C-alpha positions in Angstrom: -9.8 -10.9 18.8 -6.5 -11.3 18.2 -4.0 -9.5 15.9 -0.9 -10.8 14.1 1.2 -8.2 13.0 4.3 -9.0 10.7 6.6 -5.9 11.4 11.0 -5.7 11.0 10.3 -2.7 13.6 8.3 -4.2 16.7 9.3 -1.8 19.2 7.5 0.7 17.3 4.4 -0.6 19.0 5.6 -0.3 22.3 3.9 3.0 23.4 0.6 3.5 21.1 -0.8 -0.4 22.1 0.2 -0.3 25.8 -1.9 2.7 26.8 -5.0 3.6 27.3 -8.4 2.0 25.9 -6.1 -0.9 23.8 -4.2 -1.6 26.7 -7.3 -2.0 28.6 -8.8 -4.1 26.4 -6.1 -6.4 26.4 -5.6 -6.7 30.3 -9.6 -7.7 30.1 -8.9 -10.3 27.8 -10.9 -8.8 24.9 -7.8 -8.2 22.3 -4.5 -9.8 22.0 -2.0 -8.3 20.2 0.9 -10.7 18.7 4.0 -9.0 16.9 6.2 -11.6 14.6 9.5 -9.8 13.5 10.0 -11.9 10.4 13.5 -11.5 10.4 13.9 -14.0 12.4 12.5 -16.2 9.2 15.9 -14.9 7.4 18.4 -17.7 7.1 21.6 -15.9 6.2 23.9 -14.6 9.3 22.9 -11.1 8.3 19.4 -11.8 8.8 18.8 -10.1 5.1 15.5 -9.3 4.3 15.6 -7.5 1.5 17.5 -7.4 -2.2 18.2 -5.1 -5.1 15.1 -5.4 -7.6 15.3 -7.5 -10.9 15.4 -4.9 -13.8 17.0 -2.3 -11.7 15.9 1.1 -10.1 16.4 2.9 -6.5 16.0 1.2 -3.4 15.7 -2.2 -2.0 12.6 -4.8 -2.4 11.7 -7.3 0.4 12.2 -10.5 -0.4 9.3 -13.1 -0.2 10.8 -16.5 1.8 11.4 -15.0 5.2 7.9 -13.3 5.0 6.0 -15.8 3.7 7.6 -18.3 6.3 6.8 -15.9 9.1 3.3 -16.0 8.0 3.2 -19.8 7.4 4.5 -20.3 10.8 2.6 -18.1 12.7 -1.2 -18.7 11.2 -0.2 -22.4 10.9 -3.6 -24.2 10.1 -5.5 -21.4 10.0 -3.8 -19.6 7.5 -6.6 -19.8 4.8 -9.4 -18.7 7.2 -7.2 -15.7 8.6 -7.8 -12.5 6.4 -4.2 -11.5 5.8 -3.8 -7.8 5.3 -1.0 -6.2 3.1 -0.7 -2.0 4.5 0.4 -0.6 1.2 -0.9 2.9 -0.8 -2.0 0.8 -3.4 -4.7 -0.8 -1.1 -8.3 -0.1 -0.5 -9.5 3.1 1.4 -9.7 2.2 5.0 -12.6 3.6 6.5 -15.4 3.0 8.9 -17.2 0.3 7.3 -14.0 -1.5 7.0 -12.9 -1.4 10.5 -16.4 -2.8 11.2 -16.0 -5.3 8.9 -12.8 -6.1 10.8 -14.3 -6.0 14.4 -16.5 -9.2 13.1 -13.4 -11.3 12.5 -11.8 -13.2 15.4 -8.3 -13.3 14.2 -6.6 -10.7 11.7 -2.9 -10.8 10.4 -1.4 -7.2 9.2 1.8 -6.9 7.3 3.7 -3.6 7.5 5.6 -2.8 4.6 8.8 -0.8 3.8 11.8 0.5 1.5 10.2 0.5 -2.3 7.9 -2.4 -1.6 7.5 -6.4 -1.4 8.7 -8.8 -3.8 5.3 -9.4 -5.7 5.5 -13.5 -5.0 4.1 -12.0 -1.2 0.9 -10.8 -2.6 0.6 -14.1 -4.4 1.0 -16.6 -2.1 -0.3 -15.1 1.6 -1.7 -12.0 1.0 -5.7 -11.7 0.9 -6.7 -7.7 1.2 -4.9 -4.6 1.1 -5.5 -1.4 2.9 -4.4 2.5 3.1 -4.7 4.6 5.2 -5.1 7.7 2.4 -3.2 8.9 -0.7 -0.1 9.9 0.7 3.3 7.7 1.3 4.4 6.2 4.7 7.9 5.6 5.7 6.6 1.9 6.9 3.1 0.0 7.7 3.7 0.2 11.2 1.8 3.5 11.9 -1.3 2.5 9.5 -1.1 -1.0 11.2 -1.6 1.1 14.7 -4.4 3.2 13.6 -5.8 -0.1 12.0 -5.4 -2.1 15.2 -7.1 1.0 17.3 -10.2 2.3 14.9 -11.5 -1.5 14.9 -10.7 -2.8 18.8 -12.7 0.3 20.1 -15.7 -1.3 18.2 -15.6 -4.8 19.8 -18.3 -5.4 22.4 -17.1 -4.6 25.8 -14.2 -2.2 24.6 -16.2 1.4 24.6 -19.5 1.7 26.1 -21.9 0.9 22.8 -23.9 4.5 23.4 -21.0 6.2 22.7 -20.1 4.4 19.6 -23.6 5.2 18.3 -23.2 9.1 18.2 -19.7 9.0 16.4 -18.7 10.9 13.5 -18.9 8.4 10.4 -21.4 5.7 12.3 -24.1 7.6 11.4 -22.8 8.6 7.7 -22.6 12.1 9.1 -19.8 13.5 11.0 -20.6 14.3 14.9 -22.2 17.6 16.1 -20.4 20.1 19.0 -20.3 19.4 22.7 -20.1 21.2 25.7 -19.6 20.5 29.7 -19.0 22.6 32.6 -18.4 25.8 32.7 -21.7 27.2 31.2 -19.6 30.3 30.4 -16.0 30.4 29.4 -14.7 33.5 28.1 -17.8 35.0 27.3 -18.4 32.0 25.1 -22.1 30.5 26.2 -23.6 26.8 26.0 -26.3 27.1 23.5 -29.7 27.0 25.8 -31.2 23.9 24.2 -28.8 21.8 25.5 -29.9 22.8 29.3 -33.3 23.2 28.9 -34.0 19.0 29.7 -36.2 18.7 26.6 -34.9 15.3 25.3 -36.8 15.5 22.0 -35.1 19.2 21.2 -31.7 18.1 22.7 -32.0 15.7 20.1 -33.5 17.4 17.3 -30.7 19.9 17.7 -28.0 17.6 17.8 -28.9 15.9 14.5 -28.6 19.4 13.0 -25.7 20.2 13.8 -24.4 17.3 13.0 -25.8 17.9 9.0 -24.3 21.8 9.7 -20.6 20.5 10.1 -20.9 17.8 7.6 -21.8 20.2 5.1 -19.3 22.6 6.3 -16.7 20.1 6.5 -17.6 16.8 4.6 -20.4 17.8 1.9 -19.4 14.4 -0.1 -20.5 12.3 2.9 -23.9 13.9 2.3 -24.7 11.9 -1.1 -24.6 8.7 0.9 -26.0 9.2 4.2 -29.4 7.8 5.3 -31.2 11.3 5.2 -35.0 11.6 6.5 -37.6 13.7 5.0 -36.9 16.3 8.0 -32.7 15.8 7.2 -33.5 17.2 4.1 -35.6 20.1 5.7 -33.2 21.2 8.1 -30.4 20.7 4.9 -32.1 23.1 2.9 -32.4 25.6 5.4 -29.1 25.2 6.6 -27.5 25.5 2.9 -29.5 28.6 3.0 -28.1 30.2 5.9 -24.4 29.3 4.6 -25.0 31.3 1.3 -26.8 33.9 2.7 -23.3 34.4 5.5 -21.0 34.2 2.4 -23.7 36.9 0.7 -24.3 34.7 -2.4 -26.7 32.7 -3.8 -27.5 28.9 -2.3 -25.7 26.7 -5.1 -27.7 24.2 -6.4 -29.5 23.8 -3.4 -32.4 21.6 -4.5 -30.3 19.4 -6.7 -28.2 18.8 -3.5 -31.2 17.8 -1.5 -32.9 15.9 -4.4 -29.9 13.9 -5.2 -28.8 12.8 -1.7 -29.5 8.9 -0.3 -33.3 7.9 0.1 -34.4 8.5 3.5 -34.9 5.8 5.9 -38.1 4.5 6.8 
């Protein structure tokens, strides 16, 4: 997979994309990351890429010509076939599902914004999609680009063991449950006995139940769309009772919550 990243600050990518798993993936030829400083496409001696907005207002607006020329030069004849994504607070949310979609592409372009934003003609001429990391504003799109590259590249075949990806948070629609390793006891805290008993079916059932527990506590909204089995529904009902009992209150609409979650998978 090849990433085409358009940025005014290419030096920001030196650390995050040249270490750890991303670096190893690049060394093995599984991913390629090309950085394009579109300031090089400016035509004046000051290499200007922004200007004051028509109609007045605070801040500076990024001009369309330098960026459009940079994208067209980098993508060439494949421009219409390459997803060209603007990183913007106005974009659709970036999620694990979006990362999976992008991992199926052989080439993706990311545009990192700054200042008050882009001349709208950038969207009209070269942008095919917009993504946002969340409901907040960053000083620039570089950090968002790093997150998207990392989250997507790790899904490419051969980058990370497939079995590890299958059990991660959000892959199954739930948050991942707790993990333990040596020592068996640390500061009076032990390891759940089921994990050292060697019974694989019981271990799998415990992990699934704990994933439900963690999701219920931290992200109950995910339960509305997670593919739940009849066993999951039963466990979830019991967990809701446990949580309510621990807080000394009645279970809040337990039956309604369980009934309105997604239909079980076959």
